[in-house]
MIVOMI-370121 format. One record per residue (C-alpha): residue in three letters; x, y, z. Coordinates in Angstrom, 3 decimals. Example, Ala and Ser with C-alpha at 12.3 -4.5 7.8 and 13.67 -1.06 7.14 Angstrom:
# residues 2
(ALA; (12.300; -4.500; 7.800)),
(SER; (13.670; -1.060; 7.140)),
END
This chain:
# residues 131
(MET; (-109.264; 54.204; 299.114)),
(GLY; (-109.761; 55.055; 295.466)),
(ASP; (-113.397; 55.884; 294.753)),
(LYS; (-114.770; 54.234; 297.895)),
(LYS; (-116.678; 56.198; 300.510)),
(LEU; (-115.491; 56.799; 304.053)),
(PRO; (-117.891; 57.500; 306.933)),
(GLY; (-117.099; 60.610; 308.922)),
(ILE; (-118.635; 62.511; 311.814)),
(ALA; (-117.979; 65.779; 313.643)),
(VAL; (-116.594; 65.318; 317.154)),
(GLU; (-119.426; 67.283; 318.736)),
(ASP; (-121.963; 65.065; 316.967)),
(ILE; (-120.532; 61.920; 318.563)),
(GLY; (-121.494; 63.214; 322.001)),
(LYS; (-124.938; 64.264; 320.822)),
(CYS; (-125.533; 60.813; 319.303)),
(ALA; (-124.352; 59.161; 322.537)),
(TYR; (-126.822; 61.337; 324.444)),
(GLY; (-129.547; 60.182; 322.043)),
(ILE; (-128.644; 56.565; 322.822)),
(PHE; (-128.755; 57.179; 326.589)),
(LYS; (-132.180; 58.822; 326.230)),
(LYS; (-133.497; 55.582; 324.675)),
(GLY; (-132.959; 53.735; 327.966)),
(GLY; (-132.079; 50.055; 327.750)),
(GLU; (-132.850; 49.657; 324.047)),
(PHE; (-129.171; 49.484; 323.063)),
(ILE; (-127.736; 47.484; 325.955)),
(GLY; (-125.445; 44.811; 324.502)),
(LYS; (-125.735; 46.220; 320.973)),
(THR; (-123.152; 47.803; 318.716)),
(VAL; (-124.161; 51.199; 317.376)),
(GLY; (-122.548; 52.803; 314.323)),
(ILE; (-122.958; 56.490; 313.527)),
(ALA; (-121.807; 58.855; 310.786)),
(GLY; (-122.646; 62.327; 309.569)),
(ASP; (-121.657; 61.669; 305.968)),
(HIS; (-120.232; 59.024; 303.626)),
(LEU; (-117.884; 60.620; 301.101)),
(THR; (-115.148; 59.638; 298.687)),
(GLY; (-111.763; 61.350; 298.884)),
(ALA; (-112.614; 63.248; 295.701)),
(GLN; (-115.899; 64.467; 297.200)),
(MET; (-114.084; 65.664; 300.334)),
(ALA; (-111.473; 67.450; 298.214)),
(ALA; (-114.229; 69.146; 296.170)),
(ALA; (-115.918; 70.327; 299.379)),
(PHE; (-112.592; 71.728; 300.650)),
(THR; (-112.045; 73.484; 297.303)),
(GLU; (-115.484; 75.087; 297.483)),
(ALA; (-115.195; 76.104; 301.151)),
(LEU; (-111.603; 77.372; 301.060)),
(GLY; (-111.600; 78.911; 297.598)),
(GLN; (-108.421; 77.027; 296.711)),
(GLU; (-108.014; 73.852; 294.727)),
(VAL; (-107.665; 70.766; 296.883)),
(ARG; (-106.923; 67.443; 295.196)),
(TYR; (-107.353; 63.917; 296.485)),
(ASN; (-104.393; 61.635; 295.846)),
(SER; (-105.379; 57.997; 296.174)),
(VAL; (-102.623; 55.898; 297.718)),
(SER; (-103.040; 52.119; 297.655)),
(PRO; (-102.886; 50.290; 300.991)),
(GLU; (-99.772; 48.476; 299.749)),
(VAL; (-97.965; 51.762; 299.128)),
(TYR; (-99.277; 53.245; 302.380)),
(ARG; (-97.926; 50.301; 304.395)),
(GLY; (-94.498; 50.969; 302.858)),
(LEU; (-94.284; 54.634; 303.913)),
(GLY; (-92.077; 53.674; 306.847)),
(PHE; (-93.515; 55.711; 309.693)),
(PRO; (-94.719; 54.076; 312.940)),
(GLY; (-98.231; 52.755; 312.375)),
(ALA; (-98.086; 52.813; 308.562)),
(ASP; (-98.823; 49.073; 308.445)),
(ASP; (-101.855; 49.419; 310.710)),
(LEU; (-103.213; 52.419; 308.829)),
(GLY; (-102.666; 50.716; 305.474)),
(ASN; (-104.605; 47.700; 306.754)),
(MET; (-107.388; 49.942; 308.046)),
(PHE; (-107.730; 51.780; 304.732)),
(GLN; (-107.691; 48.471; 302.844)),
(PHE; (-110.518; 47.111; 304.999)),
(LYS; (-112.564; 50.272; 304.543)),
(ARG; (-111.920; 50.158; 300.777)),
(ASP; (-112.558; 46.444; 300.272)),
(PHE; (-115.614; 46.306; 302.548)),
(GLU; (-117.110; 49.748; 301.862)),
(GLU; (-120.691; 48.477; 301.674)),
(TYR; (-120.413; 46.727; 305.039)),
(PHE; (-118.434; 49.525; 306.718)),
(CYS; (-120.728; 52.347; 305.556)),
(GLY; (-123.835; 50.196; 306.020)),
(ALA; (-123.036; 49.754; 309.697)),
(ARG; (-123.034; 53.568; 310.032)),
(SER; (-126.473; 54.651; 308.878)),
(LEU; (-126.868; 58.382; 308.309)),
(ALA; (-130.621; 58.180; 308.919)),
(PHE; (-130.133; 56.310; 312.209)),
(ALA; (-127.499; 58.794; 313.415)),
(ARG; (-129.845; 61.669; 312.508)),
(SER; (-132.647; 59.989; 314.509)),
(LEU; (-130.354; 60.117; 317.556)),
(ASN; (-129.144; 63.659; 316.819)),
(PRO; (-131.482; 65.752; 314.631)),
(SER; (-128.817; 68.497; 314.381)),
(LEU; (-126.266; 66.064; 312.876)),
(GLN; (-123.873; 67.861; 310.519)),
(ASP; (-122.919; 66.626; 307.085)),
(PHE; (-119.363; 67.352; 305.922)),
(LYS; (-120.223; 70.555; 304.044)),
(THR; (-122.018; 71.973; 307.086)),
(TRP; (-119.115; 71.087; 309.383)),
(LEU; (-116.634; 72.559; 306.912)),
(ALA; (-118.580; 75.834; 306.607)),
(ARG; (-118.541; 76.170; 310.397)),
(ASN; (-114.868; 75.245; 310.813)),
(LYS; (-113.051; 76.455; 307.707)),
(SER; (-111.526; 79.418; 309.539)),
(ALA; (-109.659; 76.986; 311.822)),
(ILE; (-107.978; 75.225; 308.883)),
(PRO; (-104.468; 76.611; 308.423)),
(ILE; (-103.542; 77.440; 304.850)),
(ALA; (-99.898; 77.899; 303.978)),
(PRO; (-98.987; 81.399; 302.729)),
(GLY; (-98.777; 81.403; 298.953)),
(ALA; (-100.623; 78.069; 298.675)),
(ALA; (-103.161; 79.581; 296.297)),
(SER; (-100.463; 80.365; 293.756)),
(ALA; (-98.719; 76.990; 294.018)),
END
């Protein structure tokens, strides 16, 4: 995705946002609702991992064309998805307003908050720090 941003959200925040929608009654019947806890580039995510884990994490941008050629089941679909998100970043992120999601769920986590709470569950290979 290069330097384009990708919306993300913690699993537990999806449920809390859904609850916020249900509390609004019929306001959202027949409407599409987009939510996100953060919009970050791959490099920003890698920097957050580096800070939280105390080990360097690098983002390696892979073009959708290369991704589609990786040969595993679903590589074509994933390459297409990443291309859409890259090429239409403004639309894709714009449909997932951080302020709107926070209005549904005031305790919405950004990526750094989620990472601080969950970093102990991220497996790190022995000796990875010296690699």
